N, CA, C, O and the ligand as a Tripos MOL2 file, in Angstrom:
@<TRIPOS>MOLECULE
protein
  317   315    80     0     0
PROTEIN
NO_CHARGES

@<TRIPOS>ATOM
      1 N          87.3890   49.1690  129.7070 N.3       1 MET1
      2 CA         87.2880   50.2090  128.6820 C.3       1 MET1
      3 C          88.6670   50.7480  128.2830 C.2       1 MET1
      4 O          89.4570   51.1680  129.1290 O.2       1 MET1
      5 N          88.9120   50.7260  127.0740 N.am      2 SER2
      6 CA         90.1890   51.2540  126.6100 C.3       2 SER2
      7 C          90.0130   52.6940  126.1470 C.2       2 SER2
      8 O          89.2390   53.0140  125.2440 O.2       2 SER2
      9 N          90.7520   53.5070  126.7980 N.am      3 ASP3
     10 CA         90.6500   54.9150  126.4330 C.3       3 ASP3
     11 C          91.5330   55.2030  125.2210 C.2       3 ASP3
     12 O          92.7570   55.0900  125.2890 O.2       3 ASP3
     13 N          90.9090   55.5680  124.1400 N.am      4 GLY4
     14 CA         91.6870   55.8190  122.9200 C.3       4 GLY4
     15 C          92.3760   57.1620  122.9380 C.2       4 GLY4
     16 O          93.3050   57.4150  122.1700 O.2       4 GLY4
     17 N          91.9230   57.9950  123.8000 N.am      5 GLY5
     18 CA         92.5530   59.3190  123.8180 C.3       5 GLY5
     19 C          91.7070   60.3140  123.0560 C.2       5 GLY5
     20 O          90.9500   59.9610  122.1510 O.2       5 GLY5
     21 N          91.8480   61.5040  123.4260 N.am      6 ASP6
     22 CA         91.0490   62.5540  122.7800 C.3       6 ASP6
     23 C          91.7500   63.1940  121.5910 C.2       6 ASP6
     24 O          91.1890   64.0440  120.9000 O.2       6 ASP6
     25 N          92.9730   62.7730  121.3730 N.am      7 SER7
     26 CA         93.7080   63.3920  120.2600 C.3       7 SER7
     27 C          93.0520   63.0310  118.9360 C.2       7 SER7
     28 O          92.7900   61.8600  118.6590 O.2       7 SER7
     29 N          92.7930   64.0280  118.1370 N.am      8 GLU8
     30 CA         92.1520   63.7540  116.8530 C.3       8 GLU8
     31 C          93.1340   63.0580  115.9300 C.2       8 GLU8
     32 O          94.3090   63.4160  115.8530 O.2       8 GLU8
     33 N          92.6250   62.0600  115.2360 N.am      9 PRO9
     34 CA         93.4910   61.3080  114.3270 C.3       9 PRO9
     35 C          93.9010   62.0900  113.0960 C.2       9 PRO9
     36 O          93.1460   62.1870  112.1280 O.2       9 PRO9
     37 N          95.0820   62.6370  113.1380 N.am     10 GLY10
     38 CA         95.6060   63.3150  111.9430 C.3      10 GLY10
     39 C          94.7490   64.4770  111.5220 C.2      10 GLY10
     40 O          93.7690   64.3160  110.7950 O.2      10 GLY10
     41 N          95.1210   65.6340  111.9780 N.am     11 SER11
     42 CA         94.3560   66.8100  111.5570 C.3      11 SER11
     43 C          94.5700   67.0510  110.0660 C.2      11 SER11
     44 O          95.6930   67.0170  109.5640 O.2      11 SER11
     45 N          93.4900   67.2870  109.3950 N.am     12 GLY12
     46 CA         93.5620   67.5060  107.9420 C.3      12 GLY12
     47 C          94.3530   68.7620  107.6240 C.2      12 GLY12
     48 O          94.7470   69.5180  108.5120 O.2      12 GLY12
     49 N          94.5680   68.9590  106.3640 N.am     13 PRO13
     50 CA         95.3130   70.1400  105.9150 C.3      13 PRO13
     51 C          94.5730   71.4220  106.2930 C.2      13 PRO13
     52 O          93.3460   71.4930  106.2350 O.2      13 PRO13
     53 N          95.3230   72.3920  106.6660 N.am     14 ILE14
     54 CA         94.7040   73.6550  107.0650 C.3      14 ILE14
     55 C          94.0330   74.3060  105.8560 C.2      14 ILE14
     56 O          94.6380   74.5270  104.8060 O.2      14 ILE14
     57 N          92.7870   74.5900  106.0580 N.am     15 ARG15
     58 CA         92.0690   75.2070  104.9350 C.3      15 ARG15
     59 C          92.2980   76.7140  104.9290 C.2      15 ARG15
     60 O          91.7690   77.4460  105.7660 O.2      15 ARG15
     61 N          93.0690   77.1390  104.0010 N.am     16 LEU16
     62 CA         93.3010   78.5700  103.9040 C.3      16 LEU16
     63 C          92.1960   79.2010  103.0850 C.2      16 LEU16
     64 O          91.8080   78.6800  102.0390 O.2      16 LEU16
     65 N          91.7010   80.3000  103.5550 N.am     17 PRO17
     66 CA         90.6610   80.9900  102.8090 C.3      17 PRO17
     67 C          91.2010   81.4640  101.4700 C.2      17 PRO17
     68 O          92.3430   81.9100  101.3580 O.2      17 PRO17
     69 N          90.3790   81.3580  100.4950 N.am     18 ARG18
     70 CA         90.8410   81.7780   99.1710 C.3      18 ARG18
     71 C          90.1960   83.0760   98.7550 C.2      18 ARG18
     72 O          89.0990   83.4220   99.1930 O.2      18 ARG18
     73 N          90.8920   83.7740   97.9150 N.am     19 CYS19
     74 CA         90.3940   85.0580   97.4350 C.3      19 CYS19
     75 C          89.1010   84.8480   96.6610 C.2      19 CYS19
     76 O          89.0870   84.0730   95.7050 O.2      19 CYS19
     77 N          88.0300   85.5060   97.0370 N.am     20 PRO20
     78 CA         86.7420   85.3540   96.3580 C.3      20 PRO20
     79 C          86.7850   85.9250   94.9510 C.2      20 PRO20
     80 O          85.8930   85.6610   94.1450 O.2      20 PRO20
     81 N          87.7900   86.6860   94.6580 N.am     21 ILE21
     82 CA         87.8680   87.3080   93.3380 C.3      21 ILE21
     83 C          88.5730   86.4040   92.3540 C.2      21 ILE21
     84 O          88.0240   86.0690   91.3040 O.2      21 ILE21
     85 N          89.7830   86.0090   92.6870 N.am     22 CYS22
     86 CA         90.5550   85.1980   91.7510 C.3      22 CYS22
     87 C          90.8500   83.8120   92.3090 C.2      22 CYS22
     88 O          91.4840   82.9910   91.6460 O.2      22 CYS22
     89 N          90.3920   83.5570   93.5170 N.am     23 ARG23
     90 CA         90.5410   82.2470   94.1380 C.3      23 ARG23
     91 C          91.9870   81.8600   94.3590 C.2      23 ARG23
     92 O          92.3390   80.6820   94.2900 O.2      23 ARG23
     93 N          92.8010   82.8170   94.6160 N.am     24 LYS24
     94 CA         94.1760   82.5040   94.9710 C.3      24 LYS24
     95 C          94.2970   82.4730   96.4850 C.2      24 LYS24
     96 O          93.3990   82.9090   97.2040 O.2      24 LYS24
     97 N          95.4000   81.9620   96.9450 N.am     25 SER25
     98 CA         95.6130   81.9470   98.3880 C.3      25 SER25
     99 C          95.7030   83.3730   98.8920 C.2      25 SER25
    100 O          96.3660   84.2240   98.2980 O.2      25 SER25
    101 N          95.0280   83.6110   99.9880 N.am     26 THR26
    102 CA         94.9520   84.9750  100.4760 C.3      26 THR26
    103 C          96.1810   85.3350  101.2930 C.2      26 THR26
    104 O          96.9210   84.4720  101.7640 O.2      26 THR26
    105 N          96.3680   86.5980  101.4380 N.am     27 ILE27
    106 CA         97.4680   87.1000  102.2550 C.3      27 ILE27
    107 C          96.8800   87.7930  103.4720 C.2      27 ILE27
    108 O          95.8630   88.4830  103.3980 O.2      27 ILE27
    109 N          97.5420   87.5880  104.5700 N.am     28 GLU28
    110 CA         96.9970   88.1290  105.8120 C.3      28 GLU28
    111 C          96.7550   89.6250  105.7090 C.2      28 GLU28
    112 O          95.7800   90.1420  106.2560 O.2      28 GLU28
    113 N          97.6170   90.3000  105.0290 N.am     29 ALA29
    114 CA         97.5060   91.7530  104.9440 C.3      29 ALA29
    115 C          96.2590   92.1800  104.1770 C.2      29 ALA29
    116 O          95.7110   93.2590  104.4000 O.2      29 ALA29
    117 N          95.8280   91.3120  103.2750 N.am     30 TYR30
    118 CA         94.6910   91.7080  102.4350 C.3      30 TYR30
    119 C          93.5220   90.7560  102.5750 C.2      30 TYR30
    120 O          92.6650   90.6650  101.6960 O.2      30 TYR30
    121 N          93.5000   90.0460  103.6950 N.am     31 ARG31
    122 CA         92.3670   89.1380  103.8650 C.3      31 ARG31
    123 C          91.0560   89.8990  103.7840 C.2      31 ARG31
    124 O          90.9810   91.0520  104.2070 O.2      31 ARG31
    125 N          90.0260   89.2670  103.2460 N.am     32 PRO32
    126 CA         90.0550   87.8910  102.7250 C.3      32 PRO32
    127 C          90.4860   87.8230  101.2720 C.2      32 PRO32
    128 O          90.1530   86.8800  100.5540 O.2      32 PRO32
    129 N          91.2150   88.8150  100.8540 N.am     33 PHE33
    130 CA         91.6320   88.8300   99.4510 C.3      33 PHE33
    131 C          93.1110   88.4740   99.3410 C.2      33 PHE33
    132 O          93.8130   88.3600  100.3460 O.2      33 PHE33
    133 N          93.5660   88.3030   98.1170 N.am     34 CYS34
    134 CA         94.9530   87.9090   97.9270 C.3      34 CYS34
    135 C          95.8190   89.1310   97.7270 C.2      34 CYS34
    136 O          97.0310   89.0830   97.9340 O.2      34 CYS34
    137 N          95.2090   90.2110   97.3310 N.am     35 SER35
    138 CA         95.9970   91.4060   97.0780 C.3      35 SER35
    139 C          95.0920   92.6230   97.1490 C.2      35 SER35
    140 O          93.8670   92.5110   97.1890 O.2      35 SER35
    141 N          95.7160   93.7710   97.1630 N.am     36 LYS36
    142 CA         94.9290   94.9910   97.2520 C.3      36 LYS36
    143 C          94.0630   95.1620   96.0040 C.2      36 LYS36
    144 O          92.9800   95.7470   96.0380 O.2      36 LYS36
    145 N          94.5800   94.6360   94.9250 N.am     37 ARG37
    146 CA         93.8410   94.7580   93.6690 C.3      37 ARG37
    147 C          92.4740   94.0820   93.7710 C.2      37 ARG37
    148 O          91.4440   94.6550   93.4160 O.2      37 ARG37
    149 N          92.5010   92.8590   94.2620 N.am     38 CYS38
    150 CA         91.2390   92.1390   94.3930 C.3      38 CYS38
    151 C          90.3490   92.8180   95.4260 C.2      38 CYS38
    152 O          89.1250   92.8360   95.2900 O.2      38 CYS38
    153 N          90.9680   93.3690   96.4460 N.am     39 ALA39
    154 CA         90.1830   94.0690   97.4580 C.3      39 ALA39
    155 C          89.4880   95.2730   96.8300 C.2      39 ALA39
    156 O          88.3300   95.5630   97.1290 O.2      39 ALA39
    157 N          90.1950   95.9510   95.9760 N.am     40 ASP40
    158 CA         89.5960   97.1150   95.3200 C.3      40 ASP40
    159 C          88.4530   96.6900   94.4040 C.2      40 ASP40
    160 O          87.4240   97.3580   94.3080 O.2      40 ASP40
    161 N          88.6640   95.5660   93.7400 N.am     41 ILE41
    162 CA         87.6220   95.0730   92.8370 C.3      41 ILE41
    163 C          86.3480   94.7640   93.6100 C.2      41 ILE41
    164 O          85.2410   95.1170   93.2040 O.2      41 ILE41
    165 N          86.5450   94.1000   94.7260 N.am     42 ASP42
    166 CA         85.3790   93.7500   95.5340 C.3      42 ASP42
    167 C          84.7200   95.0050   96.0790 C.2      42 ASP42
    168 O          83.4950   95.1140   96.1320 O.2      42 ASP42
    169 N          85.5570   95.9440   96.4800 N.am     43 LEU43
    170 CA         85.0130   97.1890   97.0170 C.3      43 LEU43
    171 C          84.2150   97.9200   95.9470 C.2      43 LEU43
    172 O          83.1500   98.4770   96.2130 O.2      43 LEU43
    173 N          84.7440   97.9060   94.7530 N.am     44 ALA44
    174 CA         84.0530   98.5850   93.6560 C.3      44 ALA44
    175 C          82.7090   97.9360   93.3760 C.2      44 ALA44
    176 O          81.7280   98.5980   93.0370 O.2      44 ALA44
    177 N          82.6980   96.6300   93.5280 N.am     45 ARG45
    178 CA         81.4290   95.9260   93.2960 C.3      45 ARG45
    179 C          80.3790   96.3810   94.2960 C.2      45 ARG45
    180 O          79.2010   96.5500   93.9810 O.2      45 ARG45
    181 N          80.8620   96.5670   95.5060 N.am     46 TRP46
    182 CA         79.9300   96.9940   96.5450 C.3      46 TRP46
    183 C          79.4460   98.4070   96.2770 C.2      46 TRP46
    184 O          78.2840   98.7420   96.5030 O.2      46 TRP46
    185 N          80.3490   99.2090   95.8000 N.am     47 LEU47
    186 CA         79.9960  100.6130   95.6320 C.3      47 LEU47
    187 C          79.0530  100.8310   94.4650 C.2      47 LEU47
    188 O          77.9800  101.4170   94.6090 O.2      47 LEU47
    189 N          79.4770  100.3430   93.2960 N.am     48 GLY48
    190 CA         78.6430  100.6860   92.1510 C.3      48 GLY48
    191 C          78.3710   99.5310   91.2150 C.2      48 GLY48
    192 O          77.5440   99.6570   90.3120 O.2      48 GLY48
    193 N          79.0270   98.4330   91.3990 N.am     49 GLY49
    194 CA         78.7740   97.2850   90.5550 C.3      49 GLY49
    195 C          79.5900   97.3520   89.2800 C.2      49 GLY49
    196 O          80.6630   96.7540   89.1950 O.2      49 GLY49
    197 N          79.1020   98.0620   88.3050 N.am     50 SER50
    198 CA         79.8010   98.1190   87.0290 C.3      50 SER50
    199 C          80.9380   99.1160   87.0850 C.2      50 SER50
    200 O          81.6070   99.3630   86.0820 O.2      50 SER50
    201 N          81.1510   99.6750   88.2300 N.am     51 TYR51
    202 CA         82.1760  100.7020   88.3730 C.3      51 TYR51
    203 C          83.5570  100.1070   88.1940 C.2      51 TYR51
    204 O          84.5140  100.8160   87.8830 O.2      51 TYR51
    205 N          83.6560   98.7980   88.3920 N.am     52 ALA52
    206 CA         84.9570   98.1530   88.3440 C.3      52 ALA52
    207 C          85.4320   97.9460   86.9200 C.2      52 ALA52
    208 O          86.5800   97.5590   86.7000 O.2      52 ALA52
    209 N          84.5760   98.1970   85.9610 N.am     53 ILE53
    210 CA         84.9540   97.9830   84.5760 C.3      53 ILE53
    211 C          85.7340   99.1820   84.0530 C.2      53 ILE53
    212 O          85.1820  100.2670   83.8720 O.2      53 ILE53
    213 N          87.0270   98.9690   83.8140 N.am     54 PRO54
    214 CA         87.8460  100.0790   83.3370 C.3      54 PRO54
    215 C          87.6760  100.3180   81.8520 C.2      54 PRO54
    216 O          87.5410   99.3660   81.0830 O.2      54 PRO54
    217 N          87.6800  101.5460   81.4460 N.am     55 GLY55
    218 CA         87.6120  101.8620   80.0150 C.3      55 GLY55
    219 C          86.1970  101.8450   79.4820 C.2      55 GLY55
    220 O          85.9650  102.1790   78.3200 O.2      55 GLY55
    221 N          85.2610  101.4640   80.3070 N.am     56 ALA56
    222 CA         83.8900  101.4160   79.8310 C.3      56 ALA56
    223 C          83.2480  102.7910   79.9720 C.2      56 ALA56
    224 O          82.8200  103.1980   81.0520 O.2      56 ALA56
    225 N          83.1990  103.4720   78.8730 N.am     57 GLY57
    226 CA         82.6220  104.8100   78.9230 C.3      57 GLY57
    227 C          81.1220  104.7400   79.0230 C.2      57 GLY57
    228 O          80.4940  103.7650   78.6110 O.2      57 GLY57
    229 N          80.5760  105.7650   79.5630 N.am     58 THR58
    230 CA         79.1240  105.7800   79.7000 C.3      58 THR58
    231 C          78.4990  106.2110   78.3820 C.2      58 THR58
    232 O          78.6520  107.3480   77.9350 O.2      58 THR58
    233 N          77.8100  105.2900   77.7930 N.am     59 ASP59
    234 CA         77.1640  105.6130   76.5200 C.3      59 ASP59
    235 C          75.8170  106.2660   76.7580 C.2      59 ASP59
    236 O          74.8460  105.6280   77.1650 O.2      59 ASP59
    237 N          75.7980  107.5230   76.4950 N.am     60 VAL60
    238 CA         74.5310  108.2260   76.6900 C.3      60 VAL60
    239 C          73.9300  108.5390   75.3210 C.2      60 VAL60
    240 O          74.4970  109.2720   74.5110 O.2      60 VAL60
    241 N          72.8100  107.9740   75.1140 N.am     61 ASP61
    242 CA         72.1470  108.2110   73.8360 C.3      61 ASP61
    243 C          71.5750  109.6210   73.7750 C.2      61 ASP61
    244 O          70.6430  109.9770   74.4950 O.2      61 ASP61
    245 N          72.1740  110.4050   72.8860 N.am     62 GLU62
    246 CA         71.6470  111.7620   72.7670 C.3      62 GLU62
    247 C          70.5360  111.7680   71.7330 C.2      62 GLU62
    248 O          70.5890  112.4690   70.7220 O.2      62 GLU62
    249 N          69.5680  110.9900   72.0170 N.am     63 ASP63
    250 CA         68.4690  110.8680   71.0700 C.3      63 ASP63
    251 C          67.2050  111.4930   71.6420 C.2      63 ASP63
    252 O          66.0840  111.2060   71.2220 O.2      63 ASP63
    253 N          67.4350  112.3350   72.5910 N.am     64 GLY64
    254 CA         66.2820  112.9320   73.2390 C.3      64 GLY64
    255 C          65.5200  113.8430   72.2800 C.2      64 GLY64
    256 O          66.0970  114.7140   71.6280 O.2      64 GLY64
    257 N          64.2560  113.6240   72.2160 N.am     65 GLU65
    258 CA         63.4570  114.4650   71.3320 C.3      65 GLU65
    259 C          63.1920  115.8190   71.9750 C.2      65 GLU65
    260 O          62.8280  115.9190   73.1470 O.2      65 GLU65
    261 N          63.3810  116.8240   71.1910 N.am     66 ALA66
    262 CA         63.1600  118.1560   71.7270 C.3      66 ALA66
    263 C          61.6730  118.3590   71.9890 C.2      66 ALA66
    264 O          60.8290  117.9430   71.1960 O.2      66 ALA66
    265 N          61.3780  118.9750   73.0630 N.am     67 PRO67
    266 CA         59.9700  119.2190   73.4000 C.3      67 PRO67
    267 C          59.3310  120.1270   72.3670 C.2      67 PRO67
    268 O          59.9070  121.1400   71.9710 O.2      67 PRO67
    269 N          58.1410  119.7570   71.9380 N.am     68 PRO68
    270 CA         57.4380  120.5560   70.9190 C.3      68 PRO68
    271 C          57.1320  121.9530   71.4360 C.2      68 PRO68
    272 O          56.7310  122.1530   72.5830 O.2      68 PRO68
    273 N          57.3350  122.8900   70.5540 N.am     69 GLU69
    274 CA         57.0750  124.2550   70.9930 C.3      69 GLU69
    275 C          55.5770  124.4610   71.1710 C.2      69 GLU69
    276 O          54.7710  124.1330   70.3000 O.2      69 GLU69
    277 N          55.2480  124.9910   72.2780 N.am     70 GLN70
    278 CA         53.8290  125.2020   72.5350 C.3      70 GLN70
    279 C          53.3760  126.4900   71.8520 C.2      70 GLN70
    280 O          53.9000  127.5800   72.0810 O.2      70 GLN70
    281 N          52.3940  126.2990   71.0210 N.am     71 ASN71
    282 CA         51.8830  127.4970   70.3420 C.3      71 ASN71
    283 C          50.9870  128.3000   71.2620 C.2      71 ASN71
    284 O          49.8510  127.9410   71.5710 O.2      71 ASN71
    285 N          51.5460  129.3580   71.6590 N.am     72 LYS72
    286 CA         50.7400  130.1860   72.5540 C.3      72 LYS72
    287 C          49.7100  130.9560   71.7490 C.2      72 LYS72
    288 O          50.0290  131.7140   70.8330 O.2      72 LYS72
    289 N          48.4790  130.7330   72.1250 N.am     73 GLU73
    290 CA         47.4190  131.4440   71.3910 C.3      73 GLU73
    291 C          47.4250  132.9050   71.7890 C.2      73 GLU73
    292 O          47.0350  133.2980   72.8880 O.2      73 GLU73
    293 N          47.8800  133.6600   70.8540 N.am     74 SER74
    294 CA         47.9030  135.0930   71.1710 C.3      74 SER74
    295 C          46.4810  135.6250   71.2380 C.2      74 SER74
    296 O          45.6560  135.3280   70.3740 O.2      74 SER74
    297 N          46.2100  136.3820   72.2290 N.am     75 PRO75
    298 CA         44.8540  136.9370   72.3730 C.3      75 PRO75
    299 C          44.5010  137.8550   71.2120 C.2      75 PRO75
    300 O          45.3040  138.6760   70.7700 O.2      75 PRO75
    301 N          43.2930  137.6900   70.7430 N.am     76 ARG76
    302 CA         42.8590  138.5160   69.5950 C.3      76 ARG76
    303 C          42.7960  139.9920   70.0030 C.2      76 ARG76
    304 O          42.1720  140.4030   70.9810 O.2      76 ARG76
    305 N          43.4630  140.6990   69.2070 N.am     77 ALA77
    306 CA         43.3990  142.1330   69.5010 C.3      77 ALA77
    307 C          42.3160  142.7610   68.6500 C.2      77 ALA77
    308 O          42.4530  142.9280   67.4380 O.2      77 ALA77
    309 N          41.2800  143.0870   69.3020 N.am     78 ASP78
    310 CA         40.1810  143.6880   68.5360 C.3      78 ASP78
    311 C          40.5930  145.0260   67.9820 C.2      78 ASP78
    312 O          41.0700  145.9220   68.6780 O.2      78 ASP78
    313 N          40.3840  145.1060   66.7050 N.am     79 ASP79
    314 CA         40.7950  146.3530   66.0670 C.3      79 ASP79
    315 C          39.7150  147.3910   66.1490 C.2      79 ASP79
    316 O          39.8930  148.5060   65.6600 O.2      79 ASP79
    317 ZN         92.6380   87.7270   94.3340 Zn       80 ZN80
@<TRIPOS>BOND
     1     1     2 1
     2     2     3 1
     3     3     4 2
     4     3     5 am
     5     5     6 1
     6     6     7 1
     7     7     8 2
     8     7     9 am
     9     9    10 1
    10    10    11 1
    11    11    12 2
    12    11    13 am
    13    13    14 1
    14    14    15 1
    15    15    16 2
    16    15    17 am
    17    17    18 1
    18    18    19 1
    19    19    20 2
    20    19    21 am
    21    21    22 1
    22    22    23 1
    23    23    24 2
    24    23    25 am
    25    25    26 1
    26    26    27 1
    27    27    28 2
    28    27    29 am
    29    29    30 1
    30    30    31 1
    31    31    32 2
    32    31    33 am
    33    33    34 1
    34    34    35 1
    35    35    36 2
    36    35    37 am
    37    37    38 1
    38    38    39 1
    39    39    40 2
    40    39    41 am
    41    41    42 1
    42    42    43 1
    43    43    44 2
    44    43    45 am
    45    45    46 1
    46    46    47 1
    47    47    48 2
    48    47    49 am
    49    49    50 1
    50    50    51 1
    51    51    52 2
    52    51    53 am
    53    53    54 1
    54    54    55 1
    55    55    56 2
    56    55    57 am
    57    57    58 1
    58    58    59 1
    59    59    60 2
    60    59    61 am
    61    61    62 1
    62    62    63 1
    63    63    64 2
    64    63    65 am
    65    65    66 1
    66    66    67 1
    67    67    68 2
    68    67    69 am
    69    69    70 1
    70    70    71 1
    71    71    72 2
    72    71    73 am
    73    73    74 1
    74    74    75 1
    75    75    76 2
    76    75    77 am
    77    77    78 1
    78    78    79 1
    79    79    80 2
    80    79    81 am
    81    81    82 1
    82    82    83 1
    83    83    84 2
    84    83    85 am
    85    85    86 1
    86    86    87 1
    87    87    88 2
    88    87    89 am
    89    89    90 1
    90    90    91 1
    91    91    92 2
    92    91    93 am
    93    93    94 1
    94    94    95 1
    95    95    96 2
    96    95    97 am
    97    97    98 1
    98    98    99 1
    99    99   100 2
   100    99   101 am
   101   101   102 1
   102   102   103 1
   103   103   104 2
   104   103   105 am
   105   105   106 1
   106   106   107 1
   107   107   108 2
   108   107   109 am
   109   109   110 1
   110   110   111 1
   111   111   112 2
   112   111   113 am
   113   113   114 1
   114   114   115 1
   115   115   116 2
   116   115   117 am
   117   117   118 1
   118   118   119 1
   119   119   120 2
   120   119   121 am
   121   121   122 1
   122   122   123 1
   123   123   124 2
   124   123   125 am
   125   125   126 1
   126   126   127 1
   127   127   128 2
   128   127   129 am
   129   129   130 1
   130   130   131 1
   131   131   132 2
   132   131   133 am
   133   133   134 1
   134   134   135 1
   135   135   136 2
   136   135   137 am
   137   137   138 1
   138   138   139 1
   139   139   140 2
   140   139   141 am
   141   141   142 1
   142   142   143 1
   143   143   144 2
   144   143   145 am
   145   145   146 1
   146   146   147 1
   147   147   148 2
   148   147   149 am
   149   149   150 1
   150   150   151 1
   151   151   152 2
   152   151   153 am
   153   153   154 1
   154   154   155 1
   155   155   156 2
   156   155   157 am
   157   157   158 1
   158   158   159 1
   159   159   160 2
   160   159   161 am
   161   161   162 1
   162   162   163 1
   163   163   164 2
   164   163   165 am
   165   165   166 1
   166   166   167 1
   167   167   168 2
   168   167   169 am
   169   169   170 1
   170   170   171 1
   171   171   172 2
   172   171   173 am
   173   173   174 1
   174   174   175 1
   175   175   176 2
   176   175   177 am
   177   177   178 1
   178   178   179 1
   179   179   180 2
   180   179   181 am
   181   181   182 1
   182   182   183 1
   183   183   184 2
   184   183   185 am
   185   185   186 1
   186   186   187 1
   187   187   188 2
   188   187   189 am
   189   189   190 1
   190   190   191 1
   191   191   192 2
   192   191   193 am
   193   193   194 1
   194   194   195 1
   195   195   196 2
   196   195   197 am
   197   197   198 1
   198   198   199 1
   199   199   200 2
   200   199   201 am
   201   201   202 1
   202   202   203 1
   203   203   204 2
   204   203   205 am
   205   205   206 1
   206   206   207 1
   207   207   208 2
   208   207   209 am
   209   209   210 1
   210   210   211 1
   211   211   212 2
   212   211   213 am
   213   213   214 1
   214   214   215 1
   215   215   216 2
   216   215   217 am
   217   217   218 1
   218   218   219 1
   219   219   220 2
   220   219   221 am
   221   221   222 1
   222   222   223 1
   223   223   224 2
   224   223   225 am
   225   225   226 1
   226   226   227 1
   227   227   228 2
   228   227   229 am
   229   229   230 1
   230   230   231 1
   231   231   232 2
   232   231   233 am
   233   233   234 1
   234   234   235 1
   235   235   236 2
   236   235   237 am
   237   237   238 1
   238   238   239 1
   239   239   240 2
   240   239   241 am
   241   241   242 1
   242   242   243 1
   243   243   244 2
   244   243   245 am
   245   245   246 1
   246   246   247 1
   247   247   248 2
   248   247   249 am
   249   249   250 1
   250   250   251 1
   251   251   252 2
   252   251   253 am
   253   253   254 1
   254   254   255 1
   255   255   256 2
   256   255   257 am
   257   257   258 1
   258   258   259 1
   259   259   260 2
   260   259   261 am
   261   261   262 1
   262   262   263 1
   263   263   264 2
   264   263   265 am
   265   265   266 1
   266   266   267 1
   267   267   268 2
   268   267   269 am
   269   269   270 1
   270   270   271 1
   271   271   272 2
   272   271   273 am
   273   273   274 1
   274   274   275 1
   275   275   276 2
   276   275   277 am
   277   277   278 1
   278   278   279 1
   279   279   280 2
   280   279   281 am
   281   281   282 1
   282   282   283 1
   283   283   284 2
   284   283   285 am
   285   285   286 1
   286   286   287 1
   287   287   288 2
   288   287   289 am
   289   289   290 1
   290   290   291 1
   291   291   292 2
   292   291   293 am
   293   293   294 1
   294   294   295 1
   295   295   296 2
   296   295   297 am
   297   297   298 1
   298   298   299 1
   299   299   300 2
   300   299   301 am
   301   301   302 1
   302   302   303 1
   303   303   304 2
   304   303   305 am
   305   305   306 1
   306   306   307 1
   307   307   308 2
   308   307   309 am
   309   309   310 1
   310   310   311 1
   311   311   312 2
   312   311   313 am
   313   313   314 1
   314   314   315 1
   315   315   316 2
@<TRIPOS>SUBSTRUCTURE
     1 MET1         2 RESIDUE 1 A MET
     2 SER2         6 RESIDUE 1 A SER
     3 ASP3        10 RESIDUE 1 A ASP
     4 GLY4        14 RESIDUE 1 A GLY
     5 GLY5        18 RESIDUE 1 A GLY
     6 ASP6        22 RESIDUE 1 A ASP
     7 SER7        26 RESIDUE 1 A SER
     8 GLU8        30 RESIDUE 1 A GLU
     9 PRO9        34 RESIDUE 1 A PRO
    10 GLY10       38 RESIDUE 1 A GLY
    11 SER11       42 RESIDUE 1 A SER
    12 GLY12       46 RESIDUE 1 A GLY
    13 PRO13       50 RESIDUE 1 A PRO
    14 ILE14       54 RESIDUE 1 A ILE
    15 ARG15       58 RESIDUE 1 A ARG
    16 LEU16       62 RESIDUE 1 A LEU
    17 PRO17       66 RESIDUE 1 A PRO
    18 ARG18       70 RESIDUE 1 A ARG
    19 CYS19       74 RESIDUE 1 A CYS
    20 PRO20       78 RESIDUE 1 A PRO
    21 ILE21       82 RESIDUE 1 A ILE
    22 CYS22       86 RESIDUE 1 A CYS
    23 ARG23       90 RESIDUE 1 A ARG
    24 LYS24       94 RESIDUE 1 A LYS
    25 SER25       98 RESIDUE 1 A SER
    26 THR26      102 RESIDUE 1 A THR
    27 ILE27      106 RESIDUE 1 A ILE
    28 GLU28      110 RESIDUE 1 A GLU
    29 ALA29      114 RESIDUE 1 A ALA
    30 TYR30      118 RESIDUE 1 A TYR
    31 ARG31      122 RESIDUE 1 A ARG
    32 PRO32      126 RESIDUE 1 A PRO
    33 PHE33      130 RESIDUE 1 A PHE
    34 CYS34      134 RESIDUE 1 A CYS
    35 SER35      138 RESIDUE 1 A SER
    36 LYS36      142 RESIDUE 1 A LYS
    37 ARG37      146 RESIDUE 1 A ARG
    38 CYS38      150 RESIDUE 1 A CYS
    39 ALA39      154 RESIDUE 1 A ALA
    40 ASP40      158 RESIDUE 1 A ASP
    41 ILE41      162 RESIDUE 1 A ILE
    42 ASP42      166 RESIDUE 1 A ASP
    43 LEU43      170 RESIDUE 1 A LEU
    44 ALA44      174 RESIDUE 1 A ALA
    45 ARG45      178 RESIDUE 1 A ARG
    46 TRP46      182 RESIDUE 1 A TRP
    47 LEU47      186 RESIDUE 1 A LEU
    48 GLY48      190 RESIDUE 1 A GLY
    49 GLY49      194 RESIDUE 1 A GLY
    50 SER50      198 RESIDUE 1 A SER
    51 TYR51      202 RESIDUE 1 A TYR
    52 ALA52      206 RESIDUE 1 A ALA
    53 ILE53      210 RESIDUE 1 A ILE
    54 PRO54      214 RESIDUE 1 A PRO
    55 GLY55      218 RESIDUE 1 A GLY
    56 ALA56      222 RESIDUE 1 A ALA
    57 GLY57      226 RESIDUE 1 A GLY
    58 THR58      230 RESIDUE 1 A THR
    59 ASP59      234 RESIDUE 1 A ASP
    60 VAL60      238 RESIDUE 1 A VAL
    61 ASP61      242 RESIDUE 1 A ASP
    62 GLU62      246 RESIDUE 1 A GLU
    63 ASP63      250 RESIDUE 1 A ASP
    64 GLY64      254 RESIDUE 1 A GLY
    65 GLU65      258 RESIDUE 1 A GLU
    66 ALA66      262 RESIDUE 1 A ALA
    67 PRO67      266 RESIDUE 1 A PRO
    68 PRO68      270 RESIDUE 1 A PRO
    69 GLU69      274 RESIDUE 1 A GLU
    70 GLN70      278 RESIDUE 1 A GLN
    71 ASN71      282 RESIDUE 1 A ASN
    72 LYS72      286 RESIDUE 1 A LYS
    73 GLU73      290 RESIDUE 1 A GLU
    74 SER74      294 RESIDUE 1 A SER
    75 PRO75      298 RESIDUE 1 A PRO
    76 ARG76      302 RESIDUE 1 A ARG
    77 ALA77      306 RESIDUE 1 A ALA
    78 ASP78      310 RESIDUE 1 A ASP
    79 ASP79      314 RESIDUE 1 A ASP
    80 ZN80       317 GROUP 0 **** ****
């Protein structure tokens, strides 16, 4: 029996995790993101979702119909 050895034949390239936001190479300081910016974006997604959209004002339709005035039946005052 010829022992080939346990050494793996040529270890492949190290797979560096990529930023899930912009898919750039990540930095240890901001793993798993590439920068604080992407980290903030991801955090914002977790918090509110659309919160990460800058400049997007909340469009509130002021089309609410005013509640109809209830006609209070005044009691007949017998004269
Ligand atoms: Zn990134």
